[in-house]
N, C-alpha and C positions, 0 to 999 in steps of 0.2 A: 085477927080475922082469918078464918081457916079457908084455904083454897080447895075447891073440890077436885077430886082425881080426874074427872072428865075434862075440866078446863086445862089442867096440867098436860094431859095427853094431847089435847088439841094444839096447845102451844108448841109442844115438842114436835108434833107432826108438821106444823107450819114451818118451824125452824129447820127441820130436816128437808122439807121441800125447797125452802129457800137455798139451803146449802147445795142441794142436788142441782137446782137450777143454775146456781153460780158455777158449779163444776161442769155442768153441760155447756154453759156459755164459754167457759175457758177451753173446754175440749173442742167446741165448735170453732173457736178462734184458732186453736192449735191445728185442728184438722184442715181449716181453710188455708192456713199458712203452709201446711204440708202440701195440700192440693195445688196451691199457687206456685210452689217451688218445683213441682214435677217438670221434667224436661219433655213434656207432652201435653196435649190438650186433654183435659178431664171434664166430663159432663155427666148429667143425670137427666133422665126424662121419665115421665109416667109410663104406665103400661101401654097407653094408646099412642105414645110417641110425643106427647106434649113436653117440650123442654122446660125444665125448672131450675137447672143449675149449670154454670160453666166456670171453670177456673180462670185465673187471670191470663194464663198463656193463651187460652182460646179467645178471650175477650180482646187481648192485644192484637192477635192475628186477624180477627174478623172486623175489629173496629166497633163492636157493639158494647153496650153496658149490660149489667144483669137485668135491668128493667126492660130495655129494648129487645133483649134476646129471648125473653119469656115467650113461649109459644111459637118461636121462630121455626120454620120448616127447613130441614137440611137440604131439601131438593133445590132451594133457592141458591145454595152456595156451592153445589157440585157442578163440575164441568159438564156442559151439555152432552158430550160424547160418553160420559160415565154415568149419567143419571139412570138410563135404562137398565144396564147390568146391575147397578147398585140396588135400585128399587126391587128388581126381581129377586135378588138374593135376600134382601131384608124381609120381603113378604114370605119367602120360603122359611127363613129362620124364625120369624115371628109366629108362624103357624105351628112350627114344631117346638118353639120355646127353647132352642139351643143357643149356644154361644155363637155370635156372629163375628166373622173376620173377613174383611174386604179391603180392596185398594181402590182409591179414587182421588181425583184432583179437586182440591178445595180452593175457592177463591179467597185471596187475601184482600185486606181493606183497600189496597191500591189497584185492585183488578187483576193482579198476577195470580196464576194458578200454580199450586205445588202438590206433589204427590204425598198422600198420607196412607198409613196402614190403620184402618178403623177396626177396633175390637170393642165388643159390648157383651155384658153378662146380664142375664135376666135375674130378678129377685121376685120370689113368689110369696103369697100369704099362706095361711094355714089351710086354705082350700086349693092351693096349687095354682091360683091365678097369678099372672105376672102383674106386679104392681109398680115395679121400677126397672129401668135399664141403666146400668152404670157402664160408662165407656171411656175409652181413650183414643186419641188420634196421634199417631207417631209420624213425624216427618221423615219420609223415605225418598224425598225428591232427588237428593244427590245419588242415591243408589240406583233409582229408576233411570236417571239420565245416563249414569255410567253404563248400565246394562244396555240401554238403547244405543249408546255410542259404540259399545263393543259389537253389538249385533250389526249396527250400520257399517262399521269398519269391515267386518267379515263379509258382508254383502257386497261392498264396493270392491274388495280384493277378489271376490269370486267373479264379479262382472269383468274385472280387468283380466283375470286369468283365463276366462272363457272367451275373451275377444269381443265382448259386447260393444256396440258403437259408443264412441267417446261422448257424444251428446247425451245419450241415454244414461251413461255412467255419471256424468256431471250433474244431470237433473236429479238423479237419485241422491247424490251427495248433498245437494242443496235441500232436498225434502227432509233428509235426516236431521239437518240442523234446524230447519223450520219446525219440525215436530217437537224439538226440545224446548222451543219457546214459541208460544202461540202468536206473538205479535212481531216476530223477527222476519226479515226479508233477506235471505242468503242468495248470493250470486257468485258465478265464476265468469270472469272476462278473460279472453285469451289476448295475447300480444303477438302481432304479426311481425315479420322480418323488418318492416318499415317503422316499427315502434308505435303502432296504432292499436287501440283497444278494439277487440272484436267479440261478437256474440259467443257466449259459451253456454251458460245455463242460468236461469233466473225465474223459477216457477211462480213466485209471488209478486214479482215486479210488474208494473204496467209495461206492456210491450212497446208503447209509444216512447217511453223513457229509454228503453234499451235500444230502440231504433235510432234515437238521437245520439246516444253514446257511441254506437257502432261507428268506428272510423276515427274517433277523436285521438289526436296525438298525445302520448304521455309526456309529462313535463314536471317541473318543480312546483307548480301550483295549479294542478288540474284535479281539484276535488280530492277525495280520499283514494280512489283506485288509481287514477292516473299518476298521482304523486308517489304512492307506494311502489308502483312499477318503476318509476323513474329513479327513486332512491334505493330500490332493492332492500327496503326495510319496512317494518310494520308502521302504519299510520293510524292513530286513534283520534278521531274527531268526535268529541262528546257532545258538542253543540255546534251544529252547522251554521247557525245564525251568527255566532261570534268568532268563527275560525276563518282566518285570512286565506286558507287554502281553497275556500269555496267562494271567494269574491266574484270570480267570473261566472259561477254557476249557481249562485244562491237563489236567483229567481226560479231556476229550473227545479231546485230542491223544494222550494215553497210550493210550486205548482203541483208537485206530486206528494207533498206532505212528509218529506224526509227531514228529520231533525238531528240524527246522529248517524255516523258511518265509520265502521272499523274495517280497514283493508290491510291485507297481508300479501306480499308478493309470493307467487308460486315459482320457485327457482328450480332449474335443472341441476343435475349433478355437477356441471361445469360452471354453476352460478349464473348462467344466462337466465333471463326472465321468460317464463312460459306463459304466465298469466297473473291474475289477481283474484284472491278469494275475499269477498266482502260480506259484511252483515250490516244491514241498515235498520233503523228504527224510526217510529213516528213520534218519538219524544226524546229529549236530551237524556243521555245516560252513558255511563262508563262501564267497561267490561269487568265482570267478576273473575275470580280465579278459575271458576268452572268455564266461563266463556273463553278465556285465554287457552285453557286446556283443549277445549273443543276446536278452536281455531287452529291450533298447532297440529292436531291430528288430521283435520280435514284438509289443511293446506298440503300436508305430506301426501295424503291419499290422492289429492288432485295432481300433484307432481308425478306420482307413480303412474297414474292413468294417462296423463298427457305424454309423458316420455315413452311409455310403452306403445302408445298409438303411433307416435312419430318414429320410433325404432322399427315398428312393424311396417309402416309405410316406406321407410327408407330402404329396408331390406327388400321389400317387394319391388320398389322402383329400381333398385340396383339389379335385382334378378331380371326384371323385364328389360332393362337397358343392356345388361350383359348378353342376354339372349339376342337382342336386336343387333348388338355389335358383332356377335359371332356370325349371325345369319348374313349381315351386311358384308362382313369381310369375306365370308365363303363365297357368296354369290358374285361379289364384285371381282374378286381375284380369279374365280373360275372364268368370268367373262373376259377379263384382261388377258388371261392366258390364251384365249381363242381369237383375239383380235390382232390385226396387223396394221390397221389404219389409226393414225395418231388422233384424229378427231373422234373416232369411236371410243378409244381408250379414255380420252378426256371426258366424253359424255357419260360413260359408265361411272366414273369416279364422281363427277359433279352431281349426277342424279342421286347416287348413293348417299353422299354427304348432305345434299340438300334435303332429301327425304328423312334421313336419320336424325338430323339436328333441327329440322323444322325451319330451314332457311327460306327466304323469299327468292333469292337469285344467287348466282355465284359466277366466278371468272377464273381464268388461268393466265398468268403472265410468266414468260420465260426469259431468262437472262441471255442476251446476245453476246456470244463470246468475242465477236469482232469489235462491237461498239461499246460493250459494257453496259448498255442500256437494257431496260426491261421492255420486252415486246409483248403487246397484247396478242393472245392466241385464240381463246374461246371464251364465251359467256353463255350461261344457261339462264335465259330470261323469258318469263311468261311461258315456261315449259318447252321452249325451243332452244336448240343449240345454235349459237351465232358465232361466226368467225369474223376476222378482221375485214373480210370482203363484204359483210352484211351492210346494206345501204343505210340501215337505221343507226349504225355506228360510224358512219363516214365522217361526221363532224367532230368526233372524239379523237384525241391524240392516241395513236397506236404504238408509240415508242416514247419512253420517258426515262430520264436519268433515275437511278435508284433513290437519290436524295429528294426527288420531287415529291415523294410520298414518305414522310418520316417513318411510318410504320414498316415500310419495306426494309429500310436501313436497320431499324431496330431488330426486326425478325432475322435478318441476315447476320447481324453481329452477335445476337444472343443465341441463335439457333433454336428459338422457341416461338410458338404462336403469340401474336400480339392482338389484343382486343381494343377496338375503337368504340367505346360505350355510347357516345352520343355525338354523331357527326354533325348534327344540326347546330350545336353550340360551339363546335371546335373551329380550328383554323381552316381556311380554304385550301383545297388541293385539287389537282387535275381529276376529272371525272366526278367531282363532288356534285355538281349540278345534275349530272346524268343519274346518279344513284338517288339523289334527293327526289328527283322526279318520279322515282318508283316507290317513294314513301319509306326509304331505308333509314334506320336509326342507328343500328349497331353493325359493325363489320369485324369479322374474325379473319386475320391475316395469318395463313399457315405457310411456313417456308417449305420448299421442296428440295431435297438433297439427293445428290448422286455422287458417287466416288468421294464421299466425305466432305463435299462442299455444297453451298447453296446454289441452286440453279434456276429457281423460280418461286412463285407463290401461288397459292389458291386463296381467293377472297370469298368468304361466305357472308352473305348480306342478310340482315334481319330487319323486319319492319316494326320492331319493338325493342326496348331495352332488354338486354339478354345477359344473364350470368351463365357460366359454363362449368359443368362438373369436370373433374379431372379425367374421368373416363371418356368424356366427349372430346376433350382436347387430344387425348392419346389416340383415339380412333381417327380424328381428322389428320393428325400428324402421320400415323401409320399409312393411311390410304394415300396421302399426298406423296409420301416417299415412294410408295409402290407405283403410283401413277407416273412420277418422274422417271423412275427406273424403266417402266414399261415404255414411256415415250422416248426415252433415250435409246432403248434397244430397238424401238421401231425406226428411229432415225438410222441406226446402224443397219437395220434390215433393209431399209430403202436404198442405202448405198451398196450393200452387198448382201445377197441372199445366202450367205454361207450358213451351213448347218450349225456351225459353232454358236452363232448368235441365237438361233432358235433354241438350241440346247440350253443356253444360258438363261433364256427367258423361262423355259420350263423348269429349270433348276430353281430359279427364283420363286416361281409360282408354288413349287413343292415346298421350298424352304419357308415361305411365308405361311402357307397352309399349315405346315407342321409346327410353326411357332405361335403366331397370333391366334389363328382360328382354333387350334387345339388347346392353346392356353386358356382361351375364353371358355371352352367347355369345362375345363377344370374349375374355373372361377364360378360358373353356373352351378356346378355340383356342390361347391362349398357354400354358396349362397342359399341353395335349396336346403342344405343341412342346417344352416343358420336359422332359416325360417321355421324349420321343424323344431329346433331348440327353443325358439321364442315361444312357439305355441305351447311348449311344455314348461316354460318358465325357467329354463336352464341358462342363466345369464353367462356363466363361465364358458359354456360351450359356444354360445353365440360369439363371444369375443374371439375364441380360438378359431372358429370357422372364418370369421371376417379377416383375422390376421393371415390365415392361410390363403384366402382369396387375394389379399393384397400382395403376398409374396409371389403367387402365381402370375399376377398381372405384371409385376416388375420383371420377373424372370422372362416372361414371354416377350415383353418389349425389348429387353436386353438381347435376347436371342434373335429377334427380328432385325435389330440393328446389326448384329454380327452377321446375319445371313446376307444383308445388303452388301457387306464388305467381304463376303465369301470367307468368313473366319470359321474355325473349328468351334463346335458348340462348347460352351463353358463347362458343361458337365463332363466332357471328355478330356479337358485340358490336364486335370490332375488325377483322374480316376480311370480305372479300367472300364471296358465295355460292360462287364457284368455289374460292377458297382454303380455305373451310371444308370443302367436299366433298373436296378433295384431301387435307387433313389427316386427315379422318375415314377415308377409304379407306386411307391409308398406315398409320394406327394399327391398324385392324382386320385388315389382311393382313400386318402385320409378323411375321416369323418363320414364315410359312406358305409353302406351295408355290404360292400363287396369285400370278400376275403381273397386277397391276391397273394400269389406265391411265385417266386423265381428260383429256378434251380440251374446251376452251372455244372456241366458234366464234361469229363475228359480232361486232356492236358491243355490247359489254357495257354494260348500263345498270342502274340501281338499281331494285329491285323492292320492293313493299310488304313490311314486316317479316313479316307473316303468311305471305305467299307464300314468302319465303326460308326461313322456319322449316319450312313444310310440305314444300318441295322437299328440304331437308336431311334431314328425318325420313324421307321416302320413300326417298331414297338409302340411308340407314342401314338401313331395313327390308329393302330388296331385297338388299343385300349380306349382311345377317345371315342371311336365309333361304338365300342361296346357300351361305354357309359352313357352315350347320347341316345342310342337307339335300341340296345338289347336288354337293358334292365337286368343284368346278371347278378348273381350272389357270389359267384366264384370266377376268378380269372387266373389262369396258370400260364407261365412263360418258362420256356426251356431253351437254354443256350448250350449247344452241343458242339464239342470239338473232337473230331476223329482224325486219323492220319490223312484222310483224303478229302474230308468235307468239313465245312462249318455250317451248322444249322440253327435256325431260330424258329421254334414252334410256339404258337400262341393259341390259346383255347379259352372260350368262355361258355357258361351254361345258360346264356340268355335266350331270347325268343327266336333267334336265328332269322334267316331270310333266304330267298331264292336267288342264287348267284347268277342265274341265266336271265333274270329280269333286268331292265334298264334302271340304273341308279344315278341320281344327280350327284354332283360333287366331284372332287378331284382325288378322293382317298384311294380307292382300289387302283385307279389308273396310275397314281403316283407310286404306289407300292410296286406295281408291275414294272414300271419304267426303271425304278431304282434297281430292282432285282436283275432285269435284263442287262442293264449297264454293267453290272458286276459279273455277268456271264452265268448267272444262277437260274434256278428254277423256282417258280412261284406256283403254289397250289392252294386251293381253298375248298373246304367242305362245310356246307351249312344247309340245314333244312329248317323250315319254320317250326318253332317250338322245341328244337333239339340243339340249340347252341351253334357256335361257329368255331372252326379250326382252320388256322392259316399256317402254312409251312414255307420257309425260305431255305433252300439248300444251295450252298456256294462251293463249287469244287476248288480245292486249295491250289490245284495246278493253274487256276486262273488268276492267282494273286500276282499282280504286277511286281517286277523287281523293284527293290528300294532305290 
């Protein structure tokens, strides 16, 4: 039987079609395998946007199947904040028929959003009409969060550097973290000196919850934050329902829907706890590598912000306190120098200390040389100075053995002030009921010295528990000693009105003015420079200025003690007058904008100790006044030795003043008295806006014989 050619051709065509179909099916399987292996979402839609294909990566991410995904709208899966910009861009590109490239957050099957780079290419038919869109979605979530974290870090550092309020900075820090995860709740809680959690920042937290937490004491099982602060280590609670750290607070967590809490202590450079950074969630979960990275960065930034704020506050408080100390010393010593009545001297000192330290009342007890007992002299109560004759004190013992009040004996033996922090809980002692009736809680007992030995005490009383700064203790001790000296000299003056006593009182006023008051001016200058360095972020300079301020404080107190004992200034013990002046000028102007110079001219020769002391103090006084009042940029000192004279010329280019006007203080008066005592001449030239020049000329024929 013969087969027709047409039938053979048809069979061949069918065979070829079947082979082609099998090859297409194999290719389709291979293509799908390739598409499913891509490290990105691959998809295809019709020209009108109707979706017809997704690879397995997309299906696994979205939770759809090929069947349920058909016709699905991408708008249903894009983050609400990204829908508008994405739709706008898609419409623009669809109209022009160009390649689309956009970034948006897509929702995963579990509800979490991640950032993707979406790229799509149009396919056209022979008429130029778009019939297909082929696209890919590439996960860029890690990159986007890293960029956001870097931008956030830069913003926080800028806020810290420009001195923005701490609360505002911490709020922004929490918002940065919350923006990285749509369902996280970031917070910063501060830890106060008593070890209690305090409000910091918590933009997403219910404020009722924060109000409840505010004031809770940290401890070994106080939720996530309280425990992290207690341990000084990170605490990860992945499931609050099952973790024993939340046993006492689990109902509170349930009330506000907290299921996981990760807390990290914010530590200072000295390892003390500043606060706690926490991230909370409404479902159980553990941190990823990215979470831990973000937590580490944000905890560090929070530490920088809190420490910077505290450093700035400390410097500002120190500056204010130093200014207050200098003013208090100057005013009080000026008044003491003008008083001759013992009660008035005591009143000036008690009022100064009470006001400066915020005391409620105060008292003075002096040691009786005949009996060895402590005799009550004065009390400042309810704003009134009371003596032992006051009827309101008639029922209180006016003379007591030193051992009757242990703090007296301790202060006398140690030579240092003693703090009674809580007299309500302590042992009973004379006068206890009297001060308790005034609501007193804390007493600071300051010993008073004269001629190297304890001669009395000042008691400063406070109606609250009180801790004292070192500067406060030093101020109280300095004024107590000067008050004791003034009262002792007053006693001598009452026995004999000899001019030598008055001269000694004036000498002491000058010496103290030239040591403590002027020393505090140098401290203020250094603290102002430290504050300026902080504002510029220069940490090294801040430390340097603070160290210099501390050195000046110690040197001033040493010199004040030496002045009480009428000793030669330490600067002149091993140095010449020129060297001592140079060192003094260098220390006082260090870190300032003042360019200071000292020149020594002529044949240098030794001068009497008293002259060298007076010239050094005069130089210190003039430079102090220039720094405090004149705001100069230049200060020049000239020490001149001629065959017949010794001269000290001091000049600044500051704002100047009118010498004929009345000026408060002891400065110019002290300089004039010192010069006249040496038989010299004192001259001053100054006009407002043209600087000041002071000259001291001492004839060498006036030098007393050795």
